Every structure is written in structure tokens, then in C-alpha cells.
N, C-alpha and C positions, 0 to 999 in steps of 0.2 A: 252257570255265571247269571244271574238275573241282567239280561241286557239293556235293561233300563239304568240298572245299578251300576253294571261297566259305561255308561255315556255317565254317570252324574260325575263319577269317577275321574274319567278319560277329562269331561271338564274342567273339574276340581283341580286338577296336576297343571294344566292346560296356565289355570287364573295363577296359580302359586308361582309357578317359574314366573310369569309376567310381571306379578309384583315382586320377583327375588330382582328379576334384571333390570328392574326402575330403582329400587334401592342399590345397586350395584354402583362405584364411582364411574363415571364413562369418562374416557379419554378424551381431552379437548381439539377443537379441530384448529389442527394447523394454523399457526398467524398467517394472514399474508404476507410475502415477501413488501418492504418496504421501497416504496417509491423518489419519496422523498431525499434529500440530500443526507445521511444517518447524523452526519456533524453538527448540523445544523439543525436538525428537528431529535433531538436526543428522545429515544423512548424507553422506560422503563421494563424492565425486562415480568415477565409474561409470570404469575404468581406459578410456582409450584403445584401440582396436587395431591392432598396427601401428608403438607410440608407441616413439622409442627407449629404450636404459636410461640408467636415469640415470645422471648424473656422479658417481663415487666422492666418498665422503663427506672434506668439509676433515678434515685432520689435522692443524690447527695447533690449541696449545692454546686453549681458551676460558676469559674469569674470569666471574667477576658483582658485582656491588658489595659489599664487606661480608666478600668469601671472599679464603680464600690460597688454595683448591684451585683446581687447575686440571688441569680434563679437556679430552678429545678430542671430538667432535661423537658417534664409535662409541661412546666410551663414556659420554655423556648416554643412549643406545638400548637400552644391556645392561637389556632384562627382567628379570633373575636378579643384576643387582649397580646398581639405579637410584643415581643422582647421590644424591649429601649435599652441597650443598656448605656448609653451616652445622654441623658436626656435635654444636658444643657446646649446638646452641639446644632440643635436645631429648633424653628418656633412650635408654638404650642400645637399642639397636632389637633385639630377639628376630632370631632366625634367619627366619624366616615371614617377616618385614618388610623384613630389609634381602636377602635372597637369593632366600629361596622356593625351593621344590623340583623338580627337573627331569625331567618336561619337562611336566608340567603344571599349576602351585602358581606363579606368577609371583610376586618379591616385592613385598608391598600395598603399599612402599613409592616403586615406579616408578608405578603409576598416580594413588594417594591421597598421595601425595609423603611425604618420611619427617616431618613434622610433623603429618600426618592433615589439611591442607585442604583439598586434591583439586585438580580441575577441572571446570568445567561439564558434561564428558564423563562426569564421575564422581560420589560418594559427597563431600562433606568428615564426614569421620569423626573430627575431633579433638574429642574432651570428651563423646563418646555413650556411652550407659551400654553396659556391656562384656554385660549381658545383652539389652539390645535389639539389638547387631553379633552376636553368637553367634544367638537367634533367627532373625535376616534369613540366616545362612550356612546355617542349618537350614532355611529354607524354600527356599533355592536349591537344596539337596539331595535336598529332597525333592519338586519340581515343584510346590512353589506359587508361587513367584515368576518370573515371564517379565520382557520386553517386552514393549509394543505394537507397535513397529517391529521386528521380527528382522534389521533391513539393518544396524541400527546397532551397531557392533562393541564398543564398551565393555560395554552391558548384557550382550549376548552372553557373550562373554567369560567378565564376573563368572559367569555359570549357571555354567559348565566349571568353573571353579575353585573353585564351591562343595557342587560334584559331587565333587571329587578332593581337594580338604583335608581333613585329619583331625582331630577332637576338642582331640589338642593342638595341633595348626597355631592351630585357630579358638581358643581360647581365649587362646592365646600375644599374638595379635594384637588380640584385643577389648579386654585388660587395658590393652597398651601404647596404644591409642591412645584406651582411656577416663581415661587418664593426663593427658591434652595436655589442656591448654585453649587453645579455640579462640581467635583473632585475629579483627581487620577483615579484611575478606578482598574486597567487595565495593563499591563503590559505585552507587550509581543515580541514575537520571539520566533526569529525566521531559525529552524531547523532539519537538515535532513533524517535525523531521529529522532521521535518521540515515545516519551514512555504508554507502557501498553497501560490502555481503561477502560473500563466498564461504565455503564451510565446506574446513577445511584440517585432519587430525589431529580428524577429532570435533568439529571449534569452528568457530565463527564468527571468521575472520580480516577486517580491513578489505583492499580490492581496491587494487587497485595500476595503476597505467600509464594507458593510455586511457580505461580502465572506470571511475577511479576518480570517484566526486562523492558528491553526498548524495540519500537519496529518501525521501521520507513513510515515517517508522515502521509507521504502520498500528496493527493488533492484534497486537501482537506485542512480546518481550521479544528484545533480542539483545543475548546476555550476550558479553561478547571481552577479548582480553589487555588490559591498559595497555602493557605494553614484551612485544609475540610475540616480541622474537627470547630476552631472556629468559625467556621462559614454554615454547618451543620446547627452551630447554637444562633446562628442567625447576627453574627455581630456584625454593624453595617461598617466597622473600618478594617473588615480583612478582605483585600482586594484579590485579582483572580489576574493568571498570565494564559496570555493564546500564544500557543505554537502553530505558525503557519510557516507555508515551505518559503524555500531557499527563493528570492527574486519579488516574492509578494508585495512588498511595501511597496517599492521601483514600479513593478509595472500598473499597480492600483494605482498608484499617483499620476501615471500618464491618462489613464483612464478618467480618473475623477474629473481633470484639468485641464485633460483636452479634447475628453468625450473618443477617446482613439480611432481617432482615419472614420470617424462615422459610426464606431460600433455602439456609441450611447450621450449623452447630451454632458457639458462639463458643468459639476452638481452647482458649483458656484452660482448660475443662472438664478437657481430658487434658495436652495441652501444660503447664499453671501459668501464673498470672497474666503471669508476664514472659516465657512461652515459651521456656522453656527448659528444660521439661522434668519431666516429674514421676518419681521412680524406675528403670521401664526405658524408661518412652515420652519418647521422642526430643525434643530441643531442634530446633527452626523456628525458630529468631530467627538472621538472617544469615548464611543458608543459601544457598546456588545455588540461584535462582528458574528453572534452566532445568531443576535435577535434582528441584527438591520440583513443579512441574509435570508431571514426567514421574510422578513418583509419585502425582502425583491424577489423570492422564489412566488410568493403568493399573490405580490401584482401582478409578475409575470405569467400567472396562470390561473388569473382572473378570481381568484377569492379573497382579495383583497380590493372593497372597489369604493365607495365615497366621492364626494365633491372632490378634493383635492387627492386625492389618489389617480384621476385623471390624469391629470399632470405626467406622472409619473409612467404612465402604458409606454410611450415612446422610445424614455429612457430605457426601460428595462428590457425592451422587447427583442433582441439580438443577443440578451447576454447569456451568456454559459454559466455554466457550474463552477467553471476553473477563473471566470470573470470573476464572480461573485467573493470566492475566494478571494482573490487579490485585491480588489475592492473594500471589503468588509477588514481587511487587516491595513489598510493603507488609513482607514478611514479610523480605527479603533486605536492604532499607534499615536492620533495628535492629543494633545492636551484638548479636554472638554471645554 
């Protein structure tokens, strides 16, 4: 054989092997272990390589109790036109809340709901001071506020929206949500055993099928929908239940009201005797335990900053994750 043709043939073979290798499915790198509290920072499972495409969404009209509105599932997933099942139950939404601004500013009402009640993966905004909301948006814009778990989608999305929203949009949204009175939204239930759950849509939902069952709660709070179907339709009247360890509320009350013999600082000093805020200091009563726990953890780990956050540094510096479980269980158990 001509040596030159042999060399060319070998080279062509190597090139072909290289191209074929590049086109083969690659094993994904294993996800880094989660170091943040898993019960507070709910992470969607990674996509399965080679999984079949999702089936087309059900196009039939859906209804929720107490509403005359009819919507399809695709309509309930429109980030720039969120479902408003009860349009008479809240003030007229400003454009940024009802529609946002494509492509960078999602409608506020999609994640936080038109009545501002929010969900475990984000904040309840109803009744928060407008000045407080505006300051948080400024902190996002200025890089002073981020999540301790960057893989969690909703906080990352909020960071991007904070950088993109303009002053007029922030003012309109802040004044809107501040004008709404929050409603009881979360029932705290102390228990030794909790339904087995998995994460879907950045929140915990009960596991069905062969894996359905109960497991010890351990030292965590499991916050999940009371009615998953209504929650997935973004029904702003479908509430949540938070399972907490036995004794959490009493332990949390001691920490919140006395400081726990130097473990922290009495929350009433800044948040008011009823924990419903003073001036631009926010209410923390009746709010999502998952959300409040993330904020305590983010502040403690230096990921949430800003001019008002500095006041919280001493209060959280000595808290353990077990303390955060107790504090947030107690706070969530109160009326907002």
C-alpha cells in the first residue's frame, strides 16, 4: 500500500471517530451536593437526558371554586398575562403587575399572584410597605441581594427582573401590593411524620404511586399546597400547609419574643409588638416559613445585604438551622 494513502486513511479515520464522539450523548456531570437547607431551598430535579418530550398541554377549559373565569392550562402559564381567577377581589392591577414588559420583566402577578399572597418559592408581598419593596428592588439592581442557592430558579429570576425593571414600574408595583391586606394563607401543623414529597415547580408536593407514604419529619419544615391541582392553576385562594416538628412553635416563640437568652434579638424591637412591621420595616407575621428561612440563611451567609439588612446581621449571626425551623414555624403560625 502506498504509505501516503495509508497516512491519509488513518487521518480520515481519526477525524471520523472524533466527529462521531462529538455527536454522542454525553453523560452529564453529577450535580454538586446541596449545602443549603433542602427544605427551604427547593430545587427542581435535573432534566433526564433522552427523556421523551412532554405531552401537549390539556387545552380544555379549567375552573376553580368561587370563580366564573374559565382558562386553559396554557393560559395559566403565560408569564406576561397571569391568570386572574378573582378580578373583583383586588384593586385594578397596574400594567407591570398584570402584564410586565417583554422580554425581561415578567408580570409580578404571575409569581406573587394578583392578590400578592405569594407561594413558598417566592415572597408574599401583600401588605408590605411600599418603601420596603422598592428598597429590595434597588438592592437587586445594585447587586446587594442574591440567593445562597443560585440553582434555585425563582430567586435568580427575581434578580434578573430587579436589574431590568425601571423606577416607574417598581413604584407602581410597590404601591399596588402595599395597598392589599394580607389574608391567612398558611396552616402550621406540628407532627412527627410527614407525607413523602418531591420537588415540582420549585416547591414540595406529595409523592404519589408506589413511593407514596410517610416519613419522619426530622429537623425541617415541609411547606406544600393544600390542593395541588388548584395551586398548579395558580388559584390565588388555594392555600398552603406547613408541617413542622413537634414543639417548634413554642421554641420559636421563645426565640422571637425573648431572644433566647442571647441567641438572637427580640423581633419586636424592629418589627413591632405584633410583628406586623413598623414604618418601612416589614411584617413577618403569617408569612411563608420557607421564604423567611431563606432570608435568615441568606443574611447569615452574606448573600443578602443592603442598608436595612445590616440591622439583621447581629440577630441572625448565632442562629442554627434548627433555630430557623422554630422561628419560622412560630411566625407562620400567626395571623398576618
